[in-house]
C-alpha positions in Angstrom: 0.0 0.0 0.0 1.5 3.4 -1.0 1.7 6.1 1.7 -0.8 8.1 -0.2 -3.3 5.3 -0.3 -2.6 4.5 3.4 -3.3 8.2 4.3 -6.6 8.0 2.4 -7.6 4.8 4.2 -6.7 6.2 7.6 -8.5 9.5 6.8 -11.6 7.7 5.7 -11.6 5.4 8.7 -11.2 8.4 11.1 -15.0 9.0 10.7 -17.2 6.9 13.1 -19.9 6.5 10.5 -17.5 5.0 8.0 -16.0 2.7 10.7 -19.6 1.6 11.4 -20.1 0.9 7.7 -16.9 -1.2 7.6 -18.0 -3.1 10.7 -21.4 -3.8 9.2 -19.9 -4.9 5.8 -17.6 -7.3 7.7 -20.7 -9.4 8.2 -21.6 -9.4 4.4 -22.5 -7.2 1.6 -25.4 -4.7 1.9 -27.3 -2.2 -0.2 -26.6 1.5 0.4 -30.2 1.9 1.6 -29.7 -0.8 4.1 -26.4 0.7 5.3 -28.0 4.1 5.6 -31.1 3.0 7.6 -29.6 3.4 11.1 -28.4 7.0 10.5 -30.3 10.2 10.7 -29.1 11.7 7.4 -30.3 12.1 3.9 -29.3 9.3 1.4 -27.1 11.7 -0.7 -25.2 12.7 2.5 -24.7 9.0 3.4 -23.5 8.3 -0.1 -20.6 10.7 0.5 -19.4 8.3 3.2 -19.7 5.3 0.9 -17.8 7.2 -1.9 -15.0 8.1 0.5 -14.6 4.4 1.4 -14.8 3.5 -2.2 -12.2 6.1 -3.3 -9.6 4.8 -0.8 -10.3 1.2 -1.8 -11.8 -0.2 1.4 -15.3 -0.7 -0.2 -16.4 -1.8 -3.7 -19.9 -1.1 -5.0 -21.8 -2.6 -7.9 -25.1 -1.4 -9.3 -27.8 -3.8 -10.3 -30.9 -2.0 -11.6 -31.7 0.7 -9.0 -29.8 -1.0 -6.1 -26.2 -0.2 -5.3 -24.6 -2.9 -3.2 -21.5 -2.5 -1.2 -18.9 -5.0 -0.1 -15.5 -4.8 1.6 -12.4 -4.9 -0.5 -10.3 -7.5 1.3 -6.9 -6.7 -0.3 -7.0 -3.1 0.8 -7.9 -4.1 4.4 -5.3 -6.8 4.4 -2.6 -4.3 3.4 -3.8 -1.9 6.1 -3.7 -4.8 8.6 -0.2 -5.7 7.5 1.0 -2.1 8.0 -0.6 -2.0 11.5 0.9 -5.3 12.4 4.4 -4.0 11.4 3.9 -0.9 13.5 2.7 -2.9 16.5 5.6 -5.3 16.2 8.1 -2.5 16.1 6.6 -0.9 19.2 6.5 -4.3 21.0 10.2 -4.7 20.3 10.9 -1.2 21.6 8.8 -1.7 24.7 10.4 -5.1 25.4 13.9 -3.5 25.2 12.8 -0.7 27.5 11.4 -3.2 30.0 14.7 -5.1 29.9 16.7 -1.9 30.4 14.5 -0.9 33.3 14.9 -4.3 35.0 18.7 -4.2 34.5 18.8 -0.7 36.1 16.6 -1.9 39.0 18.9 -4.9 39.6 21.9 -2.7 39.4 20.4 -0.3 42.0 19.6 -3.2 44.3 23.2 -4.6 44.0 24.6 -1.1 44.6 22.4 -0.6 47.7 23.3 -4.1 49.0 27.0 -3.3 48.5 26.6 0.0 50.4 24.9 -1.8 53.3 27.7 -4.4 53.5 30.4 -1.7 53.5 28.5 0.1 56.4 28.4 -3.0 58.5 
């Protein structure tokens, strides 16, 4: 996934309505009317959300007669998931190193304190 595309995906998913749409579509395809039903907005306004998800590649739509059906675009979501996984792995590695360093410092402090106590005795 290019950085430009990634930025578009993250920007689109920053909106809670769009995240809800993705969540709903994770259970299967649905018509735009069905997706719009729970929201208090006009259908043209809701279509802007669908188009934003479509532009960034997260959702695909197809029109059959008067019905526009939406479905998730798995490759785009898998690429996003891969990027997120890489970021998480990098941070886990850093945090593990930080925890190891903190433990080493703690042990060194305990040894130093014990040594001072011995010298005072």
